[in-house]
N, CA, C and O of each residue as an XYZ file, in Angstrom:
848
protein
N     -49.372     95.933     78.093
C     -49.739     96.039     79.447
C     -48.523     96.504     80.303
O     -47.425     95.987     80.097
N     -48.673     97.409     81.204
C     -47.621     97.956     82.080
C     -47.432     97.173     83.282
O     -48.154     97.346     84.263
N     -46.397     96.228     83.255
C     -46.177     95.284     84.389
C     -45.521     96.012     85.498
O     -45.655     95.619     86.657
N     -44.737     97.175     85.160
C     -44.088     97.743     86.283
C     -45.072     98.397     87.288
O     -44.789     98.499     88.482
N     -46.246     98.837     86.753
C     -47.302     99.445     87.653
C     -47.874     98.303     88.594
O     -48.264     98.531     89.739
N     -47.886     97.102     88.021
C     -48.437     95.890     88.825
C     -47.466     95.614     89.913
O     -47.894     95.340     91.035
N     -46.138     95.667     89.660
C     -45.119     95.302     90.626
C     -45.135     96.348     91.744
O     -44.937     96.020     92.914
N     -45.376     97.632     91.364
C     -45.369     98.728     92.303
C     -46.563     98.641     93.261
O     -46.597     99.207     94.354
N     -47.499     97.910     92.771
C     -48.794     97.772     93.544
C     -48.684     96.611     94.529
O     -49.565     96.493     95.381
N     -47.705     95.776     94.480
C     -47.595     94.606     95.379
C     -47.472     95.095     96.812
O     -46.843     96.119     97.079
N     -48.068     94.369     97.714
C     -47.944     94.772     99.146
C     -46.634     94.461     99.679
O     -45.974     93.572     99.142
N     -46.166     95.125    100.718
C     -44.877     94.874    101.347
C     -44.742     93.388    101.815
O     -43.658     92.806    101.840
N     -45.899     92.837    102.174
C     -45.849     91.428    102.607
C     -45.450     90.479    101.506
O     -44.603     89.595    101.640
N     -46.143     90.741    100.387
C     -45.908     89.844     99.182
C     -44.406     89.959     98.663
O     -43.727     88.991     98.320
N     -43.986     91.301     98.657
C     -42.477     91.432     98.216
C     -41.561     90.739     99.214
O     -40.561     90.153     98.797
N     -41.876     90.779    100.617
C     -40.963     90.130    101.473
C     -40.986     88.551    101.303
O     -39.972     87.867    101.438
N     -42.225     88.044    100.996
C     -42.351     86.681    100.728
C     -41.596     86.220     99.452
O     -41.064     85.112     99.374
N     -41.583     87.137     98.465
C     -40.914     86.837     97.159
C     -39.423     86.783     97.489
O     -38.760     85.852     97.032
N     -38.860     87.704     98.240
C     -37.433     87.697     98.566
C     -37.063     86.583     99.424
O     -36.013     85.963     99.249
N     -37.946     86.292    100.406
C     -37.637     85.106    101.286
C     -37.420     83.913    100.461
O     -36.397     83.239    100.577
N     -38.454     83.607     99.545
C     -38.362     82.427     98.737
C     -37.125     82.367     97.936
O     -36.500     81.319     97.768
N     -36.754     83.603     97.403
C     -35.600     83.624     96.487
C     -34.246     83.226     97.268
O     -33.387     82.491     96.781
N     -34.176     83.806     98.536
C     -33.010     83.507     99.345
C     -33.020     82.082     99.929
O     -31.995     81.432    100.135
N     -34.251     81.665    100.173
C     -34.334     80.193    100.640
C     -33.847     79.291     99.485
O     -33.136     78.316     99.729
N     -34.202     79.593     98.301
C     -33.686     78.827     97.170
C     -32.254     78.911     97.003
O     -31.631     77.864     96.828
N     -31.608     80.098     97.036
C     -30.276     80.232     96.944
C     -29.515     79.558     98.051
O     -28.465     78.962     97.808
N     -30.058     79.646     99.353
C     -29.413     78.975    100.475
C     -29.493     77.451    100.236
O     -28.563     76.705    100.540
N     -30.544     77.059     99.727
C     -30.660     75.513     99.476
C     -29.636     75.040     98.487
O     -29.011     73.992     98.648
N     -29.467     75.918     97.361
C     -28.486     75.599     96.338
C     -27.030     75.560     97.007
O     -26.246     74.635     96.795
N     -26.757     76.598     97.795
C     -25.427     76.734     98.376
C     -25.158     75.536     99.329
O     -24.071     74.959     99.310
N     -26.152     75.177    100.148
C     -26.058     74.061    101.111
C     -25.809     72.760    100.272
O     -24.970     71.942    100.649
N     -26.499     72.588     99.203
C     -26.272     71.382     98.381
C     -24.884     71.328     97.771
O     -24.266     70.267     97.692
N     -24.394     72.506     97.335
C     -23.012     72.574     96.792
C     -21.914     72.292     97.838
O     -20.924     71.603     97.591
N     -22.158     72.862     98.996
C     -21.268     72.582    100.155
C     -21.273     71.147    100.532
O     -20.208     70.589    100.795
N     -22.479     70.472    100.579
C     -22.546     69.102    100.840
C     -21.864     68.188     99.812
O     -21.251     67.175    100.149
N     -21.997     68.581     98.589
C     -21.406     67.808     97.486
C     -19.872     67.950     97.583
O     -19.110     67.004     97.382
N     -19.492     69.137     97.890
C     -17.953     69.441     97.945
C     -17.417     68.651     99.176
O     -16.353     68.037     99.098
N     -18.142     68.674    100.279
C     -17.731     67.898    101.491
C     -17.673     66.400    101.219
O     -16.765     65.712    101.685
N     -18.650     65.897    100.460
C     -18.603     64.478    100.154
C     -17.382     64.126     99.244
O     -16.788     63.052     99.345
N     -17.056     65.070     98.377
C     -15.908     64.781     97.496
C     -14.663     64.770     98.326
O     -13.837     63.865     98.214
N     -14.514     65.835     99.212
C     -13.382     65.828    100.156
C     -13.308     64.659    101.071
O     -12.218     64.133    101.293
N     -14.424     64.214    101.625
C     -14.415     63.037    102.492
C     -13.959     61.839    101.728
O     -13.140     61.063    102.219
N     -14.476     61.666    100.516
C     -14.170     60.494     99.700
C     -12.661     60.526     99.309
O     -12.077     59.445     99.221
N     -12.004     61.656     99.073
C     -10.690     61.846     98.690
C      -9.822     61.537     99.930
O      -8.787     60.878     99.830
N     -10.291     62.049    101.143
C      -9.559     61.806    102.333
C      -9.539     60.306    102.679
O      -8.501     59.801    103.105
N     -10.722     59.542    102.498
C     -10.788     58.211    102.693
C      -9.874     57.437    101.823
O      -9.196     56.515    102.276
N      -9.844     57.805    100.559
C      -8.835     57.134     99.609
C      -7.434     57.303     99.997
O      -6.664     56.348     99.902
N      -7.014     58.531    100.459
C      -5.682     58.726    100.924
C      -5.365     57.920    102.169
O      -4.257     57.415    102.351
N      -6.384     57.818    103.026
C      -6.115     57.008    104.257
C      -5.887     55.583    103.882
O      -4.942     54.972    104.383
N      -6.630     55.062    103.100
C      -6.574     53.660    102.714
C      -5.318     53.419    101.940
O      -4.745     52.333    102.033
N      -4.848     54.414    101.153
C      -3.658     54.299    100.407
C      -2.441     54.186    101.305
O      -1.398     53.690    100.880
N      -2.568     54.647    102.553
C      -1.447     54.596    103.472
C      -1.440     53.330    104.302
O      -0.458     53.068    104.997
N      -2.531     52.508    104.257
C      -2.625     51.315    104.989
C      -1.611     50.257    104.522
O      -1.452     50.020    103.325
N      -0.897     49.599    105.539
C      -0.030     48.582    105.191
C      -0.534     47.209    105.495
O      -1.506     47.092    106.241
N       0.007     46.233    105.013
C      -0.497     44.833    105.177
C      -0.376     44.543    106.673
O      -1.261     43.868    107.199
N       0.568     44.962    107.343
C       0.746     44.648    108.781
C      -0.472     45.134    109.613
O      -0.986     44.441    110.491
N      -0.893     46.370    109.272
C      -2.011     47.042    109.931
C      -3.255     46.236    109.709
O      -4.061     46.101    110.630
N      -3.448     45.700    108.544
C      -4.754     44.921    108.289
C      -4.640     43.491    108.956
O      -5.606     42.919    109.463
N      -3.417     42.995    108.905
C      -3.247     41.665    109.601
C      -3.487     41.796    111.130
O      -3.973     40.863    111.769
N      -3.128     42.999    111.710
C      -3.281     43.147    113.153
C      -4.818     43.160    113.469
O      -5.209     42.756    114.564
N      -5.660     43.603    112.556
C      -7.089     43.594    112.793
C      -7.556     42.084    112.918
O      -8.357     41.757    113.793
N      -7.047     41.207    112.047
C      -7.241     39.814    112.130
C      -6.812     39.209    113.533
O      -7.517     38.406    114.145
N      -5.670     39.642    113.949
C      -5.157     39.222    115.148
C      -6.066     39.645    116.338
O      -6.341     38.867    117.251
N      -6.504     40.894    116.274
C      -7.287     41.422    117.304
C      -8.658     40.743    117.417
O      -9.165     40.495    118.511
N      -9.235     40.455    116.250
C     -10.575     39.828    116.187
C     -10.451     38.284    116.208
O     -11.468     37.591    116.190
N      -9.278     37.770    116.245
C      -9.172     36.234    116.216
C      -9.938     35.647    115.050
O     -10.522     34.573    115.202
N      -9.968     36.247    113.971
C     -10.748     35.844    112.870
C     -10.130     34.642    112.159
O      -8.908     34.602    112.017
N     -10.908     33.664    111.706
C     -10.382     32.591    111.028
C     -10.295     32.996    109.431
O     -11.278     33.348    108.779
N      -9.021     32.892    108.935
C      -8.744     33.265    107.587
C      -8.121     32.161    106.818
O      -7.605     31.197    107.385
N      -8.169     32.304    105.458
C      -7.468     31.363    104.604
C      -6.155     32.048    104.102
O      -6.170     33.002    103.324
N      -5.047     31.498    104.598
C      -3.819     32.028    104.246
C      -3.190     31.327    103.045
O      -2.907     30.129    103.072
N      -2.978     32.131    101.973
C      -2.340     31.526    100.702
C      -0.851     31.830    100.768
O      -0.455     32.966    101.029
N      -0.052     30.845    100.538
C       1.390     30.930    100.662
C       2.053     30.857     99.220
O       1.479     30.443     98.213
N       3.319     31.313     99.285
C       4.085     31.281     98.045
C       4.330     29.951     97.412
O       4.589     29.865     96.211
N       4.252     28.915     98.198
C       4.424     27.562     97.607
C       3.168     26.943     97.110
O       3.161     25.768     96.744
N       2.083     27.703     97.083
C       0.823     27.195     96.642
C      -0.124     26.637     97.731
O      -1.295     26.347     97.483
N       0.429     26.506     98.916
C      -0.401     25.960     99.965
C      -1.442     26.991    100.444
O      -1.266     28.204    100.339
N      -2.585     26.396    101.000
C      -3.572     27.284    101.591
C      -3.884     26.707    102.905
O      -4.319     25.561    103.015
N      -3.652     27.547    103.981
C      -3.804     27.113    105.381
C      -4.948     27.960    106.084
O      -4.960     29.191    106.051
N      -5.904     27.193    106.719
C      -6.884     27.949    107.413
C      -6.291     28.180    108.878
O      -6.002     27.249    109.630
N      -6.144     29.522    109.189
C      -5.512     29.782    110.506
C      -6.158     31.028    111.271
O      -6.991     31.750    110.723
N      -5.767     31.198    112.410
C      -6.065     32.410    113.170
C      -4.746     33.161    113.480
O      -3.819     32.600    114.066
N      -4.696     34.389    113.087
C      -3.438     35.186    113.287
C      -3.278     35.482    114.809
O      -4.177     36.074    115.407
N      -2.142     35.076    115.440
C      -1.921     35.303    116.791
C      -0.954     36.440    117.150
O      -1.105     37.173    118.128
N       0.018     36.513    116.301
C       1.085     37.601    116.472
C       1.456     38.128    115.097
O       1.547     37.420    114.094
N       1.662     39.439    115.144
C       2.141     40.171    113.931
C       3.436     40.821    114.364
O       3.451     41.762    115.158
N       4.544     40.287    113.812
C       5.806     40.896    114.111
C       6.213     41.965    113.119
O       5.351     42.493    112.416
N       7.505     42.313    113.031
C       7.926     43.388    112.056
C       7.806     42.923    110.683
O       7.392     43.697    109.820
N       8.151     41.657    110.389
C       8.148     41.247    108.978
C       7.686     39.756    108.877
O       7.999     39.068    107.905
N       6.901     39.259    109.954
C       6.343     37.969    109.976
C       5.120     37.880    110.790
O       4.811     38.792    111.557
N       4.390     36.776    110.646
C       3.240     36.532    111.463
C       3.431     35.176    112.226
O       4.249     34.362    111.797
N       2.774     34.947    113.222
C       2.622     33.620    113.875
C       1.160     33.303    113.893
O       0.381     34.088    114.435
N       0.761     32.244    113.355
C      -0.729     31.800    113.123
C      -0.883     30.493    113.770
O       0.060     29.709    113.878
N      -2.109     30.245    114.218
C      -2.469     28.896    114.848
C      -3.295     28.200    113.691
O      -4.387     28.676    113.380
N      -2.837     27.182    113.107
C      -3.563     26.399    112.123
C      -4.706     25.742    112.719
O      -4.652     25.293    113.864
N      -5.799     25.660    111.950
C      -7.053     25.004    112.502
C      -7.047     23.455    112.360
O      -7.902     22.761    112.910
N      -6.091     22.969    111.634
C      -6.094     21.472    111.380
C      -5.052     20.749    112.227
O      -5.240     19.580    112.564
N      -4.013     21.387    112.559
C      -2.860     20.892    113.358
C      -2.559     21.750    114.583
O      -2.976     22.906    114.659
N      -1.856     21.194    115.507
C      -1.512     21.999    116.669
C      -0.271     22.830    116.373
O       0.259     22.795    115.263
N       0.178     23.562    117.350
C       1.389     24.304    117.131
C       1.138     25.687    116.668
O       0.037     26.235    116.731
N       2.272     26.248    116.176
C       2.277     27.710    115.590
C       3.010     27.638    114.265
O       4.025     26.966    114.088
N       2.414     28.385    113.351
C       2.937     28.519    112.011
C       3.607     29.971    111.922
O       2.956     30.996    112.127
N       4.878     29.961    111.620
C       5.578     31.234    111.418
C       5.711     31.527    109.953
O       6.256     30.684    109.240
N       5.254     32.665    109.433
C       5.196     32.947    108.009
C       5.740     34.347    107.804
O       5.200     35.308    108.352
N       6.830     34.479    107.003
C       7.312     35.789    106.611
C       6.222     36.490    105.827
O       5.495     35.837    105.077
N       6.080     37.833    105.979
C       5.135     38.630    105.214
C       5.282     38.379    103.704
O       4.318     38.254    102.949
N       6.575     38.315    103.329
C       6.886     38.196    101.857
C       6.422     36.892    101.299
O       6.329     36.773    100.077
N       6.118     35.887    102.115
C       5.602     34.565    101.613
C       4.129     34.545    101.539
O       3.597     33.547    101.052
N       3.371     35.567    101.979
C       1.942     35.552    101.872
C       1.458     36.139    100.514
O       1.706     37.285    100.141
N       0.745     35.227     99.827
C       0.281     35.683     98.483
C      -1.184     36.135     98.562
O      -1.676     36.751     97.616
N      -1.850     35.866     99.591
C      -3.240     36.247     99.751
C      -3.819     35.825    100.974
O      -3.393     34.843    101.581
N      -4.852     36.577    101.401
C      -5.535     36.249    102.649
C      -7.060     36.229    102.333
O      -7.631     37.261    101.978
N      -7.683     35.095    102.462
C      -9.135     34.951    102.173
C      -9.931     35.045    103.441
O      -9.609     34.431    104.458
N     -11.049     35.882    103.351
C     -11.866     36.074    104.497
C     -13.191     36.510    104.129
O     -13.444     36.735    102.945
N     -14.119     36.660    105.094
C     -15.512     37.176    104.734
C     -15.405     38.622    104.352
O     -14.416     39.294    104.643
N     -16.466     39.104    103.679
C     -16.568     40.478    103.214
C     -16.579     41.465    104.484
O     -15.929     42.511    104.501
N     -17.322     41.056    105.458
C     -17.433     41.858    106.662
C     -16.066     42.006    107.387
O     -15.711     43.091    107.848
N     -15.335     40.918    107.468
C     -14.031     40.922    108.150
C     -13.089     41.730    107.242
O     -12.236     42.449    107.762
N     -13.204     41.646    105.956
C     -12.277     42.338    105.054
C     -12.461     43.851    105.215
O     -11.495     44.614    105.251
N     -13.800     44.281    105.315
C     -14.091     45.746    105.475
C     -13.593     46.216    106.887
O     -13.168     47.354    107.085
N     -13.678     45.260    107.838
C     -13.259     45.638    109.243
C     -11.819     46.009    109.297
O     -11.413     46.814    110.135
N     -11.007     45.421    108.391
C      -9.546     45.754    108.390
C      -9.277     47.113    107.804
O      -8.156     47.614    107.895
N     -10.274     47.721    107.206
C     -10.080     49.121    106.583
C     -10.557     50.156    107.565
O     -10.382     51.351    107.328
N     -11.195     49.709    108.735
C     -11.646     50.805    109.687
C     -10.493     51.549    110.294
O      -9.413     50.999    110.511
N     -10.740     52.825    110.568
C      -9.782     53.627    111.253
C      -9.887     53.471    112.717
O     -10.298     54.409    113.399
N      -9.529     52.298    113.262
C      -9.783     51.990    114.617
C      -8.390     51.878    115.319
O      -7.428     51.374    114.740
N      -8.324     52.369    116.592
C      -7.108     52.261    117.370
C      -7.093     50.942    118.117
O      -7.925     50.683    118.986
N      -6.129     50.120    117.756
C      -6.061     48.775    118.269
C      -4.915     48.732    119.372
O      -3.885     49.393    119.242
N      -5.138     47.990    120.359
C      -4.064     47.758    121.319
C      -2.814     47.229    120.753
O      -2.864     46.254    120.004
N      -1.633     47.825    121.065
C      -0.438     47.327    120.405
C       0.533     46.737    121.487
O       0.496     47.105    122.661
N       1.354     45.852    121.034
C       2.424     45.373    121.763
C       3.727     45.785    120.939
O       4.128     45.151    119.963
N       4.346     46.948    121.465
C       5.422     47.571    120.699
C       6.588     46.672    120.635
O       7.280     46.726    119.618
N       6.916     45.822    121.610
C       8.074     44.908    121.552
C       7.844     43.823    120.472
O       8.756     43.544    119.694
N       6.621     43.194    120.410
C       6.482     42.252    119.406
C       6.487     42.838    118.006
O       6.933     42.193    117.057
N       5.998     44.045    117.882
C       5.878     44.764    116.638
C       7.274     45.064    116.020
O       7.443     45.250    114.815
N       8.243     45.094    116.945
C       9.600     45.430    116.480
C      10.436     44.210    116.275
O      11.551     44.334    115.767
N       9.954     42.969    116.654
C      10.673     41.735    116.448
C      10.792     41.405    114.977
O       9.755     41.290    114.325
N      11.932     41.248    114.418
C      12.225     40.841    113.136
C      12.213     39.346    113.034
O      12.286     38.669    114.060
N      12.127     38.806    111.868
C      12.168     37.370    111.655
C      13.576     36.788    112.155
O      13.637     35.712    112.750
N      14.654     37.537    111.885
C      15.923     37.139    112.372
C      16.025     37.019    113.841
O      16.580     36.058    114.375
N      15.446     38.076    114.545
C      15.378     38.072    116.024
C      14.657     36.777    116.465
O      15.182     36.050    117.309
N      13.491     36.484    115.921
C      12.672     35.302    116.302
C      13.539     34.060    116.041
O      13.669     33.228    116.939
N      14.141     33.898    114.843
C      14.882     32.695    114.635
C      16.117     32.517    115.520
O      16.532     31.392    115.795
N      16.694     33.622    115.958
C      17.815     33.523    116.972
C      17.226     33.021    118.314
O      17.866     32.221    118.996
N      16.113     33.445    118.668
C      15.458     33.001    119.841
C      15.167     31.514    119.829
O      15.409     30.807    120.806
N      14.637     31.048    118.688
C      14.338     29.576    118.569
C      15.579     28.809    118.496
O      15.547     27.644    118.891
N      16.739     29.330    118.016
C      17.977     28.657    117.993
C      18.451     28.463    119.453
O      18.941     27.400    119.833
N      18.282     29.535    120.250
C      18.611     29.493    121.649
C      17.831     28.396    122.389
O      18.321     27.707    123.284
N      16.592     28.298    121.942
C      15.694     27.350    122.665
C      15.866     25.945    122.116
O      15.315     24.997    122.674
N      16.632     25.788    121.013
C      16.760     24.544    120.391
C      15.344     23.946    120.001
O      15.031     22.789    120.281
N      14.550     24.795    119.360
C      13.188     24.458    119.013
C      13.160     23.727    117.652
O      13.594     24.327    116.669
N      12.683     22.487    117.531
C      12.674     21.748    116.204
C      11.483     22.436    115.333
O      10.435     22.868    115.815
N      11.822     22.455    114.052
C      10.833     23.149    113.124
C      10.572     22.270    111.894
O      11.470     21.570    111.427
N       9.363     22.307    111.384
C       8.936     21.788    110.113
C       9.044     23.004    109.146
O       8.300     23.976    109.284
N       9.949     22.936    108.202
C      10.219     24.086    107.320
C       9.766     23.792    105.953
O      10.060     22.734    105.396
N       8.997     24.784    105.360
C       8.588     24.771    103.975
C       9.290     25.736    103.165
O       9.349     26.889    103.593
N       9.879     25.427    101.970
C      10.611     26.359    101.107
C       9.804     26.698     99.882
O       8.865     25.980     99.539
N      10.134     27.726     99.248
C       9.451     28.212     98.018
C       9.480     27.246     96.879
O       8.593     27.291     96.026
N      10.513     26.319     96.814
C      10.579     25.387     95.702
C       9.771     24.148     95.949
O       9.749     23.212     95.149
N       9.080     24.168     97.124
C       8.275     22.919     97.470
C       8.930     21.931     98.337
O       8.313     20.950     98.754
N      10.282     22.180     98.648
C      11.003     21.228     99.531
C      10.488     21.377    100.957
O      10.175     22.480    101.405
N      10.404     20.239    101.669
C      10.020     20.217    103.114
C      11.245     19.638    103.902
O      11.813     18.605    103.549
N      11.605     20.363    104.973
C      12.638     19.897    105.831
C      12.242     19.943    107.216
O      11.334     20.678    107.605
N      12.898     19.176    107.968
C      12.761     19.124    109.457
C      14.078     19.175    110.175
O      14.988     18.387    109.915
N      14.165     20.145    111.112
C      15.445     20.331    111.789
C      15.367     21.388    112.913
O      14.299     21.813    113.354
N      16.555     21.765    113.329
C      16.723     22.752    114.416
C      17.619     23.839    113.932
O      18.622     23.597    113.261
N      17.241     25.072    114.286
C      17.994     26.289    113.836
C      19.205     26.374    114.760
O      19.069     26.508    115.976
N      20.449     26.291    114.129
C      21.657     26.460    114.871
C      22.035     27.932    115.147
O      22.632     28.294    116.161
N      21.650     28.705    114.200
C      21.997     30.200    114.273
C      21.150     30.914    113.236
O      20.567     30.302    112.341
N      21.103     32.162    113.380
C      20.419     33.032    112.366
C      21.148     34.318    112.162
O      21.585     34.965    113.113
N      21.277     34.685    110.921
C      21.908     35.900    110.595
C      20.858     36.996    110.322
O      19.714     36.899    110.766
N      21.279     38.046    109.576
C      20.322     39.116    109.277
C      19.264     38.629    108.263
O      18.105     39.031    108.363
N      19.643     37.756    107.272
C      18.759     37.461    106.192
C      18.737     35.935    105.886
O      18.261     35.507    104.835
N      19.268     35.132    106.842
C      19.264     33.639    106.618
C      19.437     32.927    107.916
O      19.756     33.535    108.937
N      19.233     31.659    107.883
C      19.433     30.821    109.087
C      20.210     29.544    108.708
O      20.251     29.134    107.548
N      20.805     28.954    109.710
C      21.641     27.685    109.535
C      20.633     26.643    110.129
O      20.225     26.769    111.284
N      20.241     25.619    109.327
C      19.367     24.603    109.863
C      20.120     23.193    109.887
O      20.683     22.735    108.892
N      20.074     22.605    111.031
C      20.585     21.228    111.155
C      19.451     20.328    110.917
O      18.514     20.236    111.710
N      19.540     19.635    109.777
C      18.451     18.708    109.296
C      18.482     17.382    110.039
O      19.507     16.701    110.080
N      17.304     17.012    110.647
C      17.194     15.743    111.194
C      15.715     15.258    111.205
O      14.821     16.050    110.910
N      15.464     14.059    111.517
C      14.136     13.556    111.453
C      13.274     14.142    112.629
O      13.725     14.481    113.724
N      11.975     14.205    112.232
C      11.053     14.657    113.258
C      11.071     13.653    114.425
O      11.241     12.449    114.231
N      10.893     14.186    115.627
C      10.803     13.294    116.788
C      12.212     13.036    117.314
O      12.339     12.432    118.379
N      13.164     13.412    116.703
C      14.521     13.199    117.241
C      15.167     14.506    117.766
O      14.904     15.586    117.237
N      15.950     14.400    118.733
C      16.623     15.625    119.258
C      17.782     15.930    118.380
O      18.288     15.084    117.643
N      18.204     17.202    118.477
C      19.435     17.580    117.660
C      20.701     17.224    118.223
O      21.420     17.976    118.882
N      20.963     15.860    117.878
C      22.280     15.341    118.296
C      23.178     15.158    117.098
O      22.721     15.038    115.962
N      24.422     15.139    117.367
C      25.427     15.049    116.198
C      25.168     13.812    115.320
O      25.282     13.885    114.096
N      24.811     12.653    115.965
C      24.591     11.428    115.295
C      23.203     11.428    114.502
O      23.037     10.652    113.561
N      22.294     12.247    114.878
C      20.987     12.358    114.309
C      20.948     13.358    113.079
O      20.099     13.196    112.203
N      21.816     14.332    113.020
C      21.866     15.286    111.907
C      22.267     14.692    110.633
O      23.318     14.060    110.523
N      21.407     14.891    109.618
C      21.731     14.268    108.287
C      22.368     15.271    107.304
O      22.999     14.926    106.305
N      22.149     16.517    107.672
C      22.759     17.586    106.697
C      22.634     18.935    107.326
O      21.824     19.142    108.229
N      23.410     19.829    106.866
C      23.404     21.170    107.368
C      23.045     22.129    106.085
O      23.615     22.023    104.999
N      22.060     23.038    106.362
C      21.619     23.815    105.324
C      21.581     25.353    105.640
O      21.028     25.731    106.673
N      22.084     26.135    104.882
C      21.823     27.612    104.870
C      20.590     27.917    104.183
O      20.482     27.662    102.984
N      19.537     28.507    104.925
C      18.312     28.831    104.249
C      18.074     30.360    104.234
O      17.794     30.947    105.279
N      18.178     30.974    103.106
C      17.803     32.428    103.011
C      16.343     32.678    103.515
O      15.450     31.874    103.247
N      16.135     33.719    104.191
C      14.768     34.036    104.635
C      13.795     34.221    103.364
O      12.589     33.976    103.421
N      14.414     34.651    102.287
C      13.570     34.902    101.025
C      13.083     33.569    100.499
O      12.077     33.544     99.791
N      13.774     32.397    100.818
C      13.359     31.117    100.390
C      12.362     30.446    101.370
O      11.772     29.417    101.039
N      12.194     30.980    102.468
C      11.338     30.436    103.503
C       9.851     30.721    103.341
O       9.478     31.894    103.317
N       9.029     29.778    103.236
C       7.610     29.972    103.203
C       6.946     29.961    104.572
O       6.165     30.837    104.944
N       7.303     28.933    105.276
C       6.771     28.726    106.678
C       7.681     27.922    107.512
O       8.531     27.198    106.994
N       7.528     28.028    108.812
C       8.192     27.197    109.814
C       7.187     26.892    110.895
O       6.691     27.785    111.582
N       6.896     25.617    111.032
C       5.825     25.205    112.003
C       6.484     24.599    113.270
O       7.311     23.691    113.185
N       6.109     25.107    114.376
C       6.506     24.549    115.723
C       5.386     23.621    116.296
O       4.228     24.035    116.357
N       5.692     22.499    116.671
C       4.820     21.562    117.321
C       4.535     22.082    118.807
O       5.446     22.431    119.558
N       3.309     22.099    119.123
C       2.898     22.366    120.495
C       3.217     23.798    120.963
O       3.030     24.085    122.145
N       3.678     24.689    120.116
C       3.981     26.034    120.597
C       2.796     26.932    120.567
O       1.962     26.840    119.667
N       2.706     27.775    121.505
C       1.610     28.694    121.639
C       2.225     30.165    121.852
O       3.045     30.382    122.745
N       1.798     31.100    121.020
C       2.221     32.442    121.221
C       1.175     33.201    122.056
O       1.355     34.385    122.341
């Protein structure tokens, strides 16, 4: 049978429909490929964005939302807190079980427990209000301010030791602590010992009645 004769006999309308369907199919395939390629690029872009996220950025979301989180520390302690301030290399948190403020170096945080929704919220590409001055404050700067204020502290160290005292001075990576009993002022006759405490050994320092 001569098929070519049958094709030649097709009306112009049928030929146009044939070509329209062909190109609609091609356009559909091209659109699907573009969509798939865009999805791959979007996924890769999202992975790169998340790869650049720092711990401070995610903690700032907890600060902004005032979310209650479980803070796990290097000495094995778990504290339920609300993050109130995120400094350059430390956070100040409000414990849910006691008053005051808990100062924790970022290096002493071993984990942060939260809900799945709050966890995902820390990944969002949102512009949060910033306090540039607080964000530049280092732990040493904070400790020097506490020394100036003669603020007594409950200090927890990585080896499990607990101390109470007043910061006399702070260097770039350590502080001098005058050890005395809680409830006593830092007087010469009340000081039982003097201790140099490296910041790397510090897990937390709690201030009674302090609010950030």
